Structure formats: C-alpha cells, structure tokens
MOPAC internal coordinates of N, CA, C and O (Angstrom, degrees):
PM7 1SCF
backbone

  N    0.0000 0     0.00 0     0.00 0    0    0    0
  C    1.4713 1     0.00 0     0.00 0    1    0    0
  C    1.4774 1   111.52 1     0.00 0    2    1    0
  O    1.2310 1   118.39 1   143.15 1    3    2    1
  N    1.3338 1   120.66 1   -36.85 1    3    2    1
  C    1.4401 1   122.64 1  -179.34 1    5    3    2
  C    1.5513 1   110.54 1   -60.35 1    6    5    3
  O    1.2310 1   121.92 1   138.13 1    7    6    5
  N    1.2964 1   113.92 1   -41.87 1    7    6    5
  C    1.5102 1   122.54 1   176.17 1    9    7    6
  C    1.5463 1   107.68 1   -51.61 1   10    9    7
  O    1.2310 1   120.55 1   127.10 1   11   10    9
  N    1.2329 1   116.55 1   -52.90 1   11   10    9
  C    1.5363 1   120.80 1  -175.70 1   13   11   10
  C    1.5144 1   110.11 1   -67.78 1   14   13   11
  O    1.2310 1   118.75 1   141.32 1   15   14   13
  N    1.2918 1   119.99 1   -38.68 1   15   14   13
  C    1.4854 1   121.66 1   178.87 1   17   15   14
  C    1.5278 1   108.56 1   -68.59 1   18   17   15
  O    1.2310 1   120.21 1   140.98 1   19   18   17
  N    1.3278 1   117.20 1   -39.02 1   19   18   17
  C    1.4903 1   118.43 1   179.82 1   21   19   18
  C    1.4966 1   109.23 1   -67.98 1   22   21   19
  O    1.2310 1   118.86 1   157.25 1   23   22   21
  N    1.3082 1   119.77 1   -22.75 1   23   22   21
  C    1.4801 1   123.17 1   179.29 1   25   23   22
  C    1.5228 1   111.54 1   -93.00 1   26   25   23
  O    1.2310 1   119.70 1  -174.11 1   27   26   25
  N    1.3519 1   118.18 1     5.89 1   27   26   25
  C    1.4322 1   116.99 1   176.26 1   29   27   26
  C    1.4940 1   117.83 1   101.62 1   30   29   27
  O    1.2310 1   119.49 1   171.88 1   31   30   29
  N    1.3463 1   118.57 1    -8.12 1   31   30   29
  C    1.4415 1   123.71 1  -178.93 1   33   31   30
  C    1.5374 1   108.23 1   -77.09 1   34   33   31
  O    1.2310 1   121.15 1   -36.52 1   35   34   33
  N    1.3104 1   115.41 1   143.48 1   35   34   33
  C    1.4576 1   120.16 1   170.41 1   37   35   34
  C    1.5571 1   105.14 1   -88.57 1   38   37   35
  O    1.2310 1   120.49 1   -70.57 1   39   38   37
  N    1.2952 1   116.68 1   109.43 1   39   38   37
  C    1.5180 1   120.24 1  -176.37 1   41   39   38
  C    1.5215 1   108.35 1  -119.06 1   42   41   39
  O    1.2310 1   121.29 1   -38.75 1   43   42   41
  N    1.2633 1   115.13 1   141.25 1   43   42   41
  C    1.4297 1   123.31 1  -178.65 1   45   43   42
  C    1.5368 1   107.94 1  -131.56 1   46   45   43
  O    1.2310 1   119.59 1   -48.04 1   47   46   45
  N    1.3193 1   118.40 1   131.96 1   47   46   45
  C    1.4547 1   121.90 1   177.35 1   49   47   46
  C    1.5431 1   105.88 1   -86.54 1   50   49   47
  O    1.2310 1   120.73 1   -47.96 1   51   50   49
  N    1.3287 1   116.20 1   132.04 1   51   50   49
  C    1.4289 1   120.77 1   173.88 1   53   51   50
  C    1.5126 1   108.16 1  -126.16 1   54   53   51
  O    1.2310 1   122.26 1   -70.64 1   55   54   53
  N    1.3494 1   113.28 1   109.36 1   55   54   53
  C    1.4724 1   118.55 1  -177.38 1   57   55   54
  C    1.5478 1   109.74 1   -77.07 1   58   57   55
  O    1.2310 1   121.57 1   -56.28 1   59   58   57
  N    1.2970 1   114.61 1   123.72 1   59   58   57
  C    1.5158 1   118.39 1   177.81 1   61   59   58
  C    1.5318 1   108.95 1  -130.02 1   62   61   59
  O    1.2310 1   120.41 1   -13.29 1   63   62   61
  N    1.2650 1   116.81 1   166.71 1   63   62   61
  C    1.4765 1   120.61 1   176.01 1   65   63   62
  C    1.5047 1   108.07 1   -69.27 1   66   65   63
  O    1.2310 1   121.07 1   -16.64 1   67   66   65
  N    1.2783 1   115.57 1   163.36 1   67   66   65
  C    1.4522 1   122.65 1   176.59 1   69   67   66
  C    1.5001 1   109.86 1   -63.14 1   70   69   67
  O    1.2310 1   120.31 1   139.61 1   71   70   69
  N    1.3305 1   117.01 1   -40.39 1   71   70   69
  C    1.4889 1   123.90 1   178.60 1   73   71   70
  C    1.5014 1   110.82 1   -59.50 1   74   73   71
  O    1.2310 1   120.69 1   134.56 1   75   74   73
  N    1.3314 1   116.28 1   -45.44 1   75   74   73
  C    1.4263 1   121.58 1  -179.74 1   77   75   74
  C    1.5267 1   112.17 1   -67.09 1   78   77   75
  O    1.2310 1   121.97 1   138.50 1   79   78   77
  N    1.3286 1   113.82 1   -41.50 1   79   78   77
  C    1.4778 1   118.06 1   177.83 1   81   79   78
  C    1.4801 1   113.26 1   -62.51 1   82   81   79
  O    1.2310 1   120.68 1   137.39 1   83   82   81
  N    1.3570 1   116.30 1   -42.61 1   83   82   81
  C    1.4682 1   117.97 1   177.38 1   85   83   82
  C    1.4518 1   112.74 1   -68.27 1   86   85   83
  O    1.2310 1   119.12 1   153.02 1   87   86   85
  N    1.3580 1   119.28 1   -26.98 1   87   86   85
  C    1.4900 1   122.19 1   171.90 1   89   87   86
  C    1.4908 1   113.30 1   -63.42 1   90   89   87
  O    1.2310 1   120.39 1   139.66 1   91   90   89
  N    1.3438 1   116.86 1   -40.34 1   91   90   89
  C    1.4057 1   122.61 1   176.13 1   93   91   90
  C    1.5464 1   111.38 1   -63.62 1   94   93   91
  O    1.2310 1   121.18 1   132.66 1   95   94   93
  N    1.3258 1   115.35 1   -47.34 1   95   94   93
  C    1.4439 1   119.21 1   174.30 1   97   95   94
  C    1.5341 1   114.39 1   -59.49 1   98   97   95
  O    1.2310 1   120.29 1   136.70 1   99   98   97
  N    1.2767 1   117.05 1   -43.30 1   99   98   97
  C    1.4754 1   122.74 1   173.68 1  101   99   98
  C    1.5520 1   112.60 1   -59.85 1  102  101   99
  O    1.2310 1   120.77 1   133.96 1  103  102  101
  N    1.2874 1   116.14 1   -46.04 1  103  102  101
  C    1.5239 1   122.03 1  -178.34 1  105  103  102
  C    1.5036 1   108.46 1   -59.00 1  106  105  103
  O    1.2310 1   119.45 1   139.00 1  107  106  105
  N    1.3129 1   118.66 1   -41.00 1  107  106  105
  C    1.4641 1   122.45 1  -171.63 1  109  107  106
  C    1.5907 1   110.55 1   -94.69 1  110  109  107
  O    1.2310 1   119.98 1   177.50 1  111  110  109
  N    1.4025 1   117.64 1    -2.50 1  111  110  109
  C    1.4175 1   118.83 1   179.29 1  113  111  110
  C    1.4938 1   117.54 1    72.75 1  114  113  111
  O    1.2310 1   119.34 1  -151.49 1  115  114  113
  N    1.3303 1   118.87 1    28.51 1  115  114  113
  C    1.4340 1   122.70 1   178.95 1  117  115  114
  C    1.5997 1   106.84 1   -62.23 1  118  117  115
  O    1.2310 1   119.61 1   -57.81 1  119  118  117
  N    1.2927 1   118.36 1   122.19 1  119  118  117
  C    1.4797 1   119.35 1   179.16 1  121  119  118
  C    1.5004 1   110.23 1   -62.20 1  122  121  119
  O    1.2310 1   120.12 1   -39.61 1  123  122  121
  N    1.3698 1   117.37 1   140.39 1  123  122  121
  C    1.4275 1   121.01 1   178.94 1  125  123  122
  C    1.4808 1   114.48 1   -56.23 1  126  125  123
  O    1.2310 1   119.61 1   147.64 1  127  126  125
  N    1.2896 1   118.36 1   -32.36 1  127  126  125
  C    1.4988 1   121.47 1  -175.67 1  129  127  126
  C    1.5366 1   114.66 1   -68.80 1  130  129  127
  O    1.2310 1   121.08 1   165.49 1  131  130  129
  N    1.3773 1   115.54 1   -14.51 1  131  130  129
  C    1.5028 1   116.99 1  -179.54 1  133  131  130
  C    1.5235 1   108.37 1  -120.65 1  134  133  131
  O    1.2310 1   118.51 1  -172.59 1  135  134  133
  N    1.2994 1   120.45 1     7.41 1  135  134  133
  C    1.5175 1   120.04 1   179.00 1  137  135  134
  C    1.5227 1   110.15 1   -68.87 1  138  137  135
  O    1.2310 1   123.45 1   -44.17 1  139  138  137
  N    1.3756 1   111.00 1   135.83 1  139  138  137
  C    1.4730 1   118.99 1  -179.48 1  141  139  138
  C    1.4987 1   107.61 1  -137.02 1  142  141  139
  O    1.2310 1   120.12 1    11.28 1  143  142  141
  N    1.3533 1   117.38 1  -168.72 1  143  142  141
  C    1.4378 1   121.77 1  -177.04 1  145  143  142
  C    1.5496 1   108.91 1   -88.55 1  146  145  143
  O    1.2310 1   118.91 1   177.98 1  147  146  145
  N    1.2633 1   119.68 1    -2.02 1  147  146  145
  C    1.5157 1   121.73 1  -177.14 1  149  147  146
  C    1.5261 1   107.65 1  -119.80 1  150  149  147
  O    1.2310 1   119.77 1   -63.37 1  151  150  149
  N    1.3276 1   118.04 1   116.63 1  151  150  149
  C    1.3941 1   125.02 1   178.38 1  153  151  150
  C    1.5446 1   106.61 1  -129.37 1  154  153  151
  O    1.2310 1   120.38 1   -52.33 1  155  154  153
  N    1.4076 1   116.88 1   127.67 1  155  154  153
  C    1.4491 1   118.41 1   176.62 1  157  155  154
  C    1.5458 1   107.52 1  -129.60 1  158  157  155
  O    1.2310 1   122.33 1   -30.39 1  159  158  157
  N    1.2811 1   113.15 1   149.61 1  159  158  157
  C    1.5126 1   119.78 1   168.51 1  161  159  158
  C    1.5459 1   105.86 1  -112.19 1  162  161  159
  O    1.2310 1   124.36 1   -62.94 1  163  162  161
  N    1.3311 1   109.23 1   117.06 1  163  162  161
  C    1.4733 1   118.38 1  -176.67 1  165  163  162
  C    1.5574 1   109.94 1  -121.75 1  166  165  163
  O    1.2310 1   121.39 1   -73.46 1  167  166  165
  N    1.3205 1   114.95 1   106.54 1  167  166  165
  C    1.4539 1   123.59 1   179.25 1  169  167  166
  C    1.5708 1   109.76 1    49.94 1  170  169  167
  O    1.2310 1   122.75 1  -133.52 1  171  170  169
  N    1.3327 1   112.34 1    46.48 1  171  170  169
  C    1.4769 1   119.05 1   177.94 1  173  171  170
  C    1.5036 1   116.58 1    86.69 1  174  173  171
  O    1.2310 1   117.72 1   169.86 1  175  174  173
  N    1.2792 1   121.95 1   -10.14 1  175  174  173
  C    1.3916 1   126.60 1   172.52 1  177  175  174
  C    1.5080 1   114.55 1   -96.05 1  178  177  175
  O    1.2310 1   121.94 1   -31.59 1  179  178  177
  N    1.3350 1   113.89 1   148.41 1  179  178  177
  C    1.4933 1   117.64 1   172.27 1  181  179  178
  C    1.5447 1   108.02 1   -91.43 1  182  181  179
  O    1.2310 1   121.62 1   -43.09 1  183  182  181
  N    1.3330 1   114.50 1   136.91 1  183  182  181
  C    1.4561 1   121.62 1   174.35 1  185  183  182
  C    1.5137 1   105.32 1  -124.95 1  186  185  183
  O    1.2310 1   121.83 1   -67.78 1  187  186  185
  N    1.3367 1   114.10 1   112.22 1  187  186  185
  C    1.4966 1   123.46 1  -171.82 1  189  187  186
  C    1.5417 1   109.09 1  -108.72 1  190  189  187
  O    1.2310 1   121.04 1   -58.51 1  191  190  189
  N    1.3679 1   115.61 1   121.49 1  191  190  189
  C    1.4220 1   119.95 1   172.62 1  193  191  190
  C    1.5107 1   113.78 1    82.71 1  194  193  191
  O    1.2310 1   120.79 1    22.38 1  195  194  193
  N    1.3369 1   116.09 1  -157.62 1  195  194  193
  C    1.4598 1   122.53 1  -167.31 1  197  195  194
  C    1.5570 1   109.35 1   -92.95 1  198  197  195
  O    1.2310 1   122.50 1  -109.37 1  199  198  197
  N    1.3273 1   112.81 1    70.63 1  199  198  197
  C    1.5067 1   119.21 1   177.62 1  201  199  198
  C    1.5025 1   108.77 1   -90.24 1  202  201  199
  O    1.2310 1   121.47 1   -46.24 1  203  202  201
  N    1.4116 1   114.79 1   133.76 1  203  202  201
  C    1.4331 1   118.38 1   176.17 1  205  203  202
  C    1.5270 1   114.81 1   -64.77 1  206  205  203
  O    1.2310 1   120.57 1   -38.23 1  207  206  205
  N    1.3539 1   116.52 1   141.77 1  207  206  205
  C    1.4663 1   123.26 1  -176.96 1  209  207  206
  C    1.5576 1   109.55 1   -52.65 1  210  209  207
  O    1.2310 1   120.87 1   139.52 1  211  210  209
  N    1.3066 1   115.95 1   -40.48 1  211  210  209
  C    1.5104 1   115.31 1  -177.23 1  213  211  210
  C    1.4740 1   112.54 1   -61.71 1  214  213  211
  O    1.2310 1   117.69 1   149.08 1  215  214  213
  N    1.3067 1   122.00 1   -30.92 1  215  214  213
  C    1.4177 1   125.33 1   178.70 1  217  215  214
  C    1.5758 1   108.62 1   -75.49 1  218  217  215
  O    1.2310 1   119.68 1   146.06 1  219  218  217
  N    1.3062 1   118.22 1   -33.94 1  219  218  217
  C    1.4875 1   119.98 1   175.70 1  221  219  218
  C    1.5603 1   109.39 1   -65.47 1  222  221  219
  O    1.2310 1   122.60 1   138.03 1  223  222  221
  N    1.3733 1   112.63 1   -41.97 1  223  222  221
  C    1.4971 1   114.01 1   179.26 1  225  223  222
  C    1.5443 1   109.57 1   -63.84 1  226  225  223
  O    1.2310 1   120.50 1   139.99 1  227  226  225
  N    1.3076 1   116.64 1   -40.01 1  227  226  225
  C    1.4786 1   120.71 1   177.81 1  229  227  226
  C    1.5417 1   111.39 1   -60.05 1  230  229  227
  O    1.2310 1   121.05 1   138.49 1  231  230  229
  N    1.2942 1   115.59 1   -41.51 1  231  230  229
  C    1.4297 1   121.41 1  -177.87 1  233  231  230
  C    1.6108 1   109.39 1   -63.94 1  234  233  231
  O    1.2310 1   122.73 1   137.83 1  235  234  233
  N    1.3632 1   112.37 1   -42.17 1  235  234  233
  C    1.5071 1   116.68 1  -177.69 1  237  235  234
  C    1.5005 1   109.73 1   -72.63 1  238  237  235
  O    1.2310 1   119.14 1   149.57 1  239  238  237
  N    1.3561 1   119.24 1   -30.43 1  239  238  237
  C    1.4617 1   122.86 1  -177.54 1  241  239  238
  C    1.5787 1   110.25 1   -74.94 1  242  241  239
  O    1.2310 1   122.24 1   132.61 1  243  242  241
  N    1.3941 1   113.31 1   -47.39 1  243  242  241
  C    1.4505 1   117.73 1  -173.96 1  245  243  242
  C    1.5317 1   113.56 1   -83.52 1  246  245  243
  O    1.2310 1   120.89 1   159.37 1  247  246  245
  N    1.3613 1   115.90 1   -20.63 1  247  246  245
  C    1.5153 1   122.11 1   176.83 1  249  247  246
  C    1.5553 1   110.09 1    48.40 1  250  249  247
  O    1.2310 1   119.23 1  -121.87 1  251  250  249
  N    1.3399 1   119.07 1    58.13 1  251  250  249
  C    1.4888 1   118.61 1   177.15 1  253  251  250
  C    1.4948 1   110.78 1   -70.56 1  254  253  251
  O    1.2310 1   120.84 1   -17.93 1  255  254  253
  N    1.2911 1   115.99 1   162.07 1  255  254  253
  C    1.4420 1   124.50 1  -178.18 1  257  255  254
  C    1.5070 1   109.17 1   -85.07 1  258  257  255
  O    1.2310 1   121.91 1  -111.03 1  259  258  257
  N    1.3830 1   113.95 1    68.97 1  259  258  257
  C    1.4488 1   122.63 1   177.86 1  261  259  258
  C    1.5235 1   105.07 1  -135.20 1  262  261  259
  O    1.2310 1   122.63 1   -14.14 1  263  262  261
  N    1.3639 1   112.56 1   165.86 1  263  262  261
  C    1.4809 1   120.20 1   175.66 1  265  263  262
  C    1.5225 1   108.34 1   -80.61 1  266  265  263
  O    1.2310 1   120.67 1   141.82 1  267  266  265
  N    1.2984 1   116.32 1   -38.18 1  267  266  265
  C    1.4364 1   120.66 1  -176.43 1  269  267  266
  C    1.4938 1   115.84 1   177.68 1  270  269  267
  O    1.2310 1   122.06 1     5.37 1  271  270  269
  N    1.3769 1   113.65 1  -174.63 1  271  270  269
  C    1.4618 1   119.00 1  -179.12 1  273  271  270
  C    1.5801 1   106.91 1  -129.88 1  274  273  271
  O    1.2310 1   122.21 1   -23.69 1  275  274  273
  N    1.3229 1   113.37 1   156.31 1  275  274  273
  C    1.4643 1   113.62 1  -179.44 1  277  275  274
  C    1.5387 1   112.46 1  -164.23 1  278  277  275
  O    1.2310 1   120.52 1   -21.35 1  279  278  277
  N    1.2891 1   116.62 1   158.65 1  279  278  277
  C    1.4134 1   127.69 1   174.91 1  281  279  278
  C    1.4583 1   113.50 1  -112.59 1  282  281  279
  O    1.2310 1   119.41 1   -50.45 1  283  282  281
  N    1.3618 1   118.74 1   129.55 1  283  282  281
  C    1.4272 1   120.71 1   177.03 1  285  283  282
  C    1.4788 1   111.93 1   -77.88 1  286  285  283
  O    1.2310 1   119.41 1   -38.71 1  287  286  285
  N    1.3051 1   118.74 1   141.29 1  287  286  285
  C    1.4881 1   121.42 1   178.61 1  289  287  286
  C    1.5007 1   115.49 1    65.33 1  290  289  287
  O    1.2310 1   123.47 1    22.87 1  291  290  289
  N    1.3299 1   110.96 1  -157.13 1  291  290  289
  C    1.5094 1   117.20 1   178.94 1  293  291  290
  C    1.4832 1   109.81 1  -132.78 1  294  293  291
  O    1.2310 1   121.75 1  -103.82 1  295  294  293
  N    1.3625 1   114.25 1    76.18 1  295  294  293
  C    1.4596 1   117.22 1  -174.94 1  297  295  294
  C    1.5455 1   112.91 1   -62.25 1  298  297  295
  O    1.2310 1   120.03 1   -41.39 1  299  298  297
  N    1.2923 1   117.54 1   138.61 1  299  298  297
  C    1.5189 1   121.23 1   175.07 1  301  299  298
  C    1.5000 1   107.13 1   -63.87 1  302  301  299
  O    1.2310 1   122.65 1   -51.26 1  303  302  301
  N    1.3234 1   112.53 1   128.74 1  303  302  301
  C    1.5461 1   117.59 1  -179.87 1  305  303  302
  C    1.5125 1   110.83 1   100.74 1  306  305  303
  O    1.2310 1   119.19 1   171.19 1  307  306  305
  N    1.3459 1   119.15 1    -8.81 1  307  306  305
  C    1.4274 1   119.61 1   177.68 1  309  307  306
  C    1.5895 1   106.07 1   -84.19 1  310  309  307
  O    1.2310 1   120.49 1   -17.26 1  311  310  309
  N    1.3513 1   116.66 1   162.74 1  311  310  309
  C    1.4769 1   117.09 1  -177.59 1  313  311  310
  C    1.5420 1   111.88 1   -54.13 1  314  313  311
  O    1.2310 1   122.51 1   -50.53 1  315  314  313
  N    1.3308 1   112.80 1   129.47 1  315  314  313
  C    1.4922 1   118.65 1   179.97 1  317  315  314
  C    1.5011 1   112.81 1    85.44 1  318  317  315
  O    1.2310 1   118.97 1   177.01 1  319  318  317
  N    1.3034 1   119.57 1    -2.99 1  319  318  317
  C    1.4508 1   122.73 1  -178.35 1  321  319  318
  C    1.5302 1   113.18 1  -127.23 1  322  321  319
  O    1.2310 1   120.30 1  -110.20 1  323  322  321
  N    1.3475 1   117.03 1    69.80 1  323  322  321
  C    1.4490 1   119.98 1  -176.19 1  325  323  322
  C    1.5127 1   109.61 1   -73.94 1  326  325  323
  O    1.2310 1   120.50 1   -17.63 1  327  326  325
  N    1.2763 1   116.66 1   162.37 1  327  326  325
  C    1.4398 1   122.22 1   178.59 1  329  327  326
  C    1.5162 1   109.78 1   176.73 1  330  329  327
  O    1.2310 1   122.59 1   -14.40 1  331  330  329
  N    1.3593 1   112.65 1   165.60 1  331  330  329
  C    1.5240 1   120.80 1  -176.78 1  333  331  330
  C    1.5058 1   110.16 1   -68.37 1  334  333  331
  O    1.2310 1   118.38 1   144.55 1  335  334  333
  N    1.2816 1   120.69 1   -35.45 1  335  334  333
  C    1.4467 1   123.26 1  -173.67 1  337  335  334
  C    1.5082 1   114.09 1  -120.72 1  338  337  335
  O    1.2310 1   120.35 1  -103.13 1  339  338  337
  N    1.3498 1   116.94 1    76.87 1  339  338  337
  C    1.4594 1   121.16 1  -177.00 1  341  339  338
  C    1.4957 1   108.53 1   -55.25 1  342  341  339
  O    1.2310 1   120.12 1   -36.38 1  343  342  341
  N    1.3263 1   117.37 1   143.62 1  343  342  341
  C    1.5028 1   119.52 1   176.42 1  345  343  342
  C    1.5286 1   108.20 1  -116.90 1  346  345  343
  O    1.2310 1   122.30 1   -28.95 1  347  346  345
  N    1.2905 1   113.19 1   151.05 1  347  346  345
  C    1.4682 1   120.07 1   173.98 1  349  347  346
  C    1.5127 1   108.58 1   -73.38 1  350  349  347
  O    1.2310 1   121.12 1   -30.82 1  351  350  349
  N    1.3469 1   115.47 1   149.18 1  351  350  349
  C    1.4762 1   118.80 1  -177.16 1  353  351  350
  C    1.5667 1   106.37 1  -152.26 1  354  353  351
  O    1.2310 1   122.07 1   -12.17 1  355  354  353
  N    1.3113 1   113.64 1   167.83 1  355  354  353
  C    1.4697 1   118.76 1   176.78 1  357  355  354
  C    1.4765 1   111.62 1  -109.25 1  358  357  355
  O    1.2310 1   121.20 1   -34.84 1  359  358  357
  N    1.3242 1   115.31 1   145.16 1  359  358  357
  C    1.4793 1   120.57 1   168.05 1  361  359  358
  C    1.5079 1   103.96 1  -104.98 1  362  361  359
  O    1.2310 1   121.29 1   -50.35 1  363  362  361
  N    1.2561 1   115.14 1   129.65 1  363  362  361
  C    1.5141 1   123.17 1  -177.46 1  365  363  362
  C    1.4855 1   110.49 1  -102.94 1  366  365  363
  O    1.2310 1   119.39 1   -35.71 1  367  366  365
  N    1.3363 1   118.78 1   144.29 1  367  366  365
  C    1.4064 1   128.54 1   167.68 1  369  367  366
  C    1.5000 1   105.91 1   -97.32 1  370  369  367
  O    1.2310 1   119.12 1   -35.14 1  371  370  369
  N    1.3343 1   119.28 1   144.86 1  371  370  369
  C    1.4773 1   120.08 1   179.69 1  373  371  370
  C    1.5944 1   107.52 1  -142.85 1  374  373  371
  O    1.2310 1   123.92 1   -33.22 1  375  374  373
  N    1.3609 1   110.08 1   146.78 1  375  374  373
  C    1.4706 1   117.46 1  -179.86 1  377  375  374
  C    1.5136 1   110.27 1   -98.43 1  378  377  375
  O    1.2310 1   120.74 1     4.82 1  379  378  377
  N    1.3566 1   116.18 1  -175.18 1  379  378  377
  C    1.4444 1   119.76 1  -176.24 1  381  379  378
  C    1.5474 1   114.48 1   -70.18 1  382  381  379
  O    1.2310 1   122.38 1   168.37 1  383  382  381
  N    1.2971 1   113.05 1   -11.63 1  383  382  381
  C    1.4710 1   117.26 1   178.26 1  385  383  382
  C    1.5432 1   112.51 1   -99.76 1  386  385  383
  O    1.2310 1   121.48 1  -174.11 1  387  386  385
  N    1.3638 1   114.77 1     5.89 1  387  386  385
  C    1.4542 1   118.13 1  -179.66 1  389  387  386
  C    1.5150 1   116.01 1    82.50 1  390  389  387
  O    1.2310 1   120.34 1  -176.92 1  391  390  389
  N    1.3347 1   116.95 1     3.08 1  391  390  389
  C    1.4945 1   119.45 1   173.43 1  393  391  390
  C    1.5082 1   110.03 1   -67.95 1  394  393  391
  O    1.2310 1   120.79 1   -43.34 1  395  394  393
  N    1.3473 1   116.10 1   136.66 1  395  394  393
  C    1.4157 1   120.54 1  -178.66 1  397  395  394
  C    1.5206 1   112.64 1  -121.05 1  398  397  395
  O    1.2310 1   120.23 1   -26.86 1  399  398  397
  N    1.2943 1   117.17 1   153.14 1  399  398  397
  C    1.4325 1   122.97 1   170.90 1  401  399  398
  C    1.5408 1   106.15 1  -148.89 1  402  401  399
  O    1.2310 1   122.24 1   -26.92 1  403  402  401
  N    1.3417 1   113.32 1   153.08 1  403  402  401
  C    1.4910 1   117.52 1   178.75 1  405  403  402
  C    1.4766 1   110.21 1   -62.73 1  406  405  403
  O    1.2310 1   118.68 1   -55.54 1  407  406  405
  N    1.2936 1   120.12 1   124.46 1  407  406  405
  C    1.4474 1   128.60 1   174.80 1  409  407  406
  C    1.5198 1   111.52 1   -87.39 1  410  409  407
  O    1.2310 1   122.01 1   141.18 1  411  410  409
  N    1.4124 1   113.76 1   -38.82 1  411  410  409
  C    1.4289 1   118.33 1   179.89 1  413  411  410
  C    1.5261 1   107.25 1  -163.64 1  414  413  411
  O    1.2310 1   118.54 1   -41.57 1  415  414  413
  N    1.3243 1   120.39 1   138.43 1  415  414  413
  C    1.4431 1   122.91 1   168.77 1  417  415  414
  C    1.5149 1   105.65 1   -94.94 1  418  417  415
  O    1.2310 1   122.03 1   -51.69 1  419  418  417
  N    1.3630 1   113.72 1   128.31 1  419  418  417
  C    1.4393 1   118.44 1  -178.16 1  421  419  418
  C    1.5254 1   111.02 1  -110.50 1  422  421  419
  O    1.2310 1   120.18 1   -47.03 1  423  422  421
  N    1.3088 1   117.27 1   132.97 1  423  422  421
  C    1.4709 1   123.67 1   174.77 1  425  423  422
  C    1.5249 1   104.65 1  -118.45 1  426  425  423
  O    1.2310 1   118.37 1   -81.19 1  427  426  425
  N    1.3361 1   120.72 1    98.81 1  427  426  425
  C    1.4620 1   125.63 1   179.92 1  429  427  426
  C    1.5346 1   111.11 1   -62.22 1  430  429  427
  O    1.2310 1   121.96 1   -34.48 1  431  430  429
  N    1.3042 1   113.86 1   145.52 1  431  430  429
  C    1.4737 1   121.05 1   177.22 1  433  431  430
  C    1.5513 1   104.98 1   -79.78 1  434  433  431
  O    1.2310 1   121.97 1   -39.53 1  435  434  433
  N    1.3497 1   113.84 1   140.47 1  435  434  433
  C    1.4996 1   117.27 1   178.98 1  437  435  434
  C    1.5003 1   111.86 1   -68.31 1  438  437  435
  O    1.2310 1   120.10 1   180.00 1  439  438  437

C-alpha cells in the first residue's frame, strides 16, 4: 500500500476474513494461480498482488477488455518486496473466465 500511496494513489486497507476475501476473488474470477493476500478494486478493475503502480496507471489509461491484472506470489523486487537479488516476473491480465495472458514482463532495477 505504501508503494501505491507514494505513487499518488489513494489506497485504503480493509481487513476482511479469509472467507470474504476468497468470495471477492471468486466473484471477479481471479485465477487461482495468481491469487495472493492483496486484492484491490481500482476503478472497476481487479489488481491482485504486487503490481507496479505504472502498470495500474496503464491499465486505467488503456481500459483493456479484461477483469484485471495480477502478479503470482511475492517476487523479490516487486513493490513491497525489497531484496538483494530482484527477480524478473510477469504481470498477467485475466478475463472473466480466468483466462490469462502476460500483460507485462517486469525486470526490477537492482
């Protein structure tokens, strides 16, 4: 959340039960392979996991016909996951049927 706030987003943490969080993920069709502990709804899109703010901005600008975007796991070097050896990772776009495609390949700066 700090990453998003630093990037100018108004972000608010809403603590919910695991059951309710899974219900939100189910409702929006978040694929099980990219489900994480962070789920946001941003202007009608789902943002799942440690997605860089620049890609959220691109999503909101381009308005693609997808349900949302997400990152699987917690890659070192992704927003909120610092570390000595940043790793490249993919941000996926997904549709209402859970079909995914790579939205952007991210190579974090050391």
